[in-house]
C-alpha positions in Angstrom: 13.2 -1.6 9.5 12.4 -2.9 12.9 13.9 -6.3 12.6 16.8 -6.8 15.0 16.2 -3.5 16.9 15.8 -3.4 20.6 12.5 -2.4 22.2 13.7 -1.6 25.8 14.7 -5.1 27.0 13.3 -7.1 24.1 14.8 -7.7 20.6 12.3 -7.2 17.8 11.9 -10.0 15.2 9.6 -9.4 12.2 8.0 -12.5 10.8 8.0 -12.0 7.0 6.6 -15.3 5.6 3.6 -17.5 6.3 6.0 -20.1 7.7 7.3 -17.5 10.1 3.8 -16.7 11.3 2.9 -20.4 11.7 6.1 -20.9 13.7 5.2 -17.9 15.9 1.7 -19.4 16.5 3.1 -22.8 17.4 5.7 -21.3 19.8 3.3 -18.9 21.6 0.2 -21.2 21.2 -1.9 -18.5 19.5 -3.6 -17.9 16.2 -0.8 -16.2 14.2 -1.4 -18.5 11.2 -4.7 -16.8 10.7 -2.8 -13.5 10.0 -1.0 -14.7 6.9 -3.3 -13.1 4.4 -3.7 -9.7 6.1 0.1 -9.5 6.7 0.8 -10.3 3.1 -1.7 -7.7 2.0 0.1 -5.2 4.3 -3.2 -4.4 6.2 -1.2 -5.2 9.3 2.3 -6.1 10.4 3.2 -8.5 13.2 6.3 -8.1 15.3 7.7 -10.6 17.8 9.5 -9.6 21.0 12.3 -11.9 22.1 14.4 -12.0 25.2 17.6 -14.1 25.3 16.4 -15.7 22.0 13.2 -16.8 23.6 10.0 -15.6 21.9 7.9 -13.8 24.5 5.3 -11.6 22.9 3.6 -10.7 19.6 2.4 -7.3 18.7 -0.2 -6.6 16.0 0.4 -3.3 14.1 -2.6 -2.2 12.2 -2.2 0.0 9.1 -3.6 3.5 9.8 -3.1 6.2 7.1 0.7 6.2 6.4 1.7 4.5 9.6 0.6 1.7 12.0 -1.2 1.8 15.3 -0.8 -0.9 18.0 -3.5 -3.5 18.0 -3.1 -6.6 20.2 -0.1 -7.2 22.4 -0.2 -10.8 23.4 2.0 -13.4 25.0 1.9 -17.2 25.3 -1.7 -18.5 24.9 -2.9 -14.9 24.3 -1.9 -13.7 27.7 -2.4 -10.0 27.9 -0.3 -8.8 30.9 1.4 -6.1 28.7 -1.8 -4.8 27.2 -2.5 -2.8 30.4 -0.5 -0.3 32.4 2.5 -2.5 32.8 3.0 -2.5 29.0 2.7 1.2 28.6 6.4 1.9 28.4 6.7 -0.7 25.6 3.9 0.7 23.6 5.2 4.3 23.9 8.7 3.2 22.9 7.3 1.3 19.9 5.2 4.2 18.8 8.3 6.4 18.9 10.2 3.9 16.8 7.4 3.8 14.3 7.3 7.6 14.1 11.0 7.7 13.5 10.8 5.2 10.5 
């Protein structure tokens, strides 16, 4: 339900296949390929954030009861500039989106 929606100034892209996760890992130079099994088992969900069709960030959503909580929020080469205070508005907006779904 999140694919294509806007999260403030980013467009959400939801990788749904192993190939999508491998592509994400190659573009952001991170370990998304290692998430294939847990995404397929629905233990977690990965969402990508794009700006102007450029992949910028990946967010790990960890299954918790009947919803998800935000795990990692990483950029290129696992940069974490949005995991702190600067990323708070994005996390709050995403939590609200998840609660509405």
